[in-house]
N, C-alpha and C positions, 0 to 999 in steps of 0.2 A: 504494499499500500504506499502511496505517496502522501505527503502531508501538506504540500504547498497550497492546494486548492481543495482541501478536504480529503477524506479518504477515497482513493481511487486505486484500482489495480494497476500494477506496473507491467507493461508489455514490451519494455525496451530490451536492448541486449546489453550484456555485462562483459567487459573485457578486463582481465587482470594482467598487469604488467610485472614480469619477474626478471631477475638477472642473478648473477653469481652471489650477490649480496643479500638475496632473499633467504631468510632463515627463521627458525622458531615459529611463532604463531602465524606469520604471514605465509610461510611455507605450508602449514597445515590447512589454512584456509584455501589456498590455491589448489591443493591436492583434493580437498573435499569438493570444491566447485568443479574440478575436472572430472572426478569420479561420478558425480551425480549430474553431469552435463548441465550445470548451472551457469557456466561462463566460458568464454574462450580465453585460453591462457596464451599470452604473447611474450616473447623475449628470449633470453638465453638460458641455458641450463642452470638450475639453482645449485647451491652448495651441496645439497643432498644430505645434510645432517639435521637431526632434530634435537631438542633439548635432551641431555643425558646420553646422546650418541657420541661416537668417536669418529 
């Protein structure tokens, strides 16, 4: 829902930009969005580590 002009459904497209500096929560959000086909992921390969990972 959007809030600018009252509650309305959002039918736009979402694009997430990532690069080698994308880590932690932003990496998890990008992975979730990609797995569930909620957004298009654009950019270079991410660092590939999650918190607690090596």
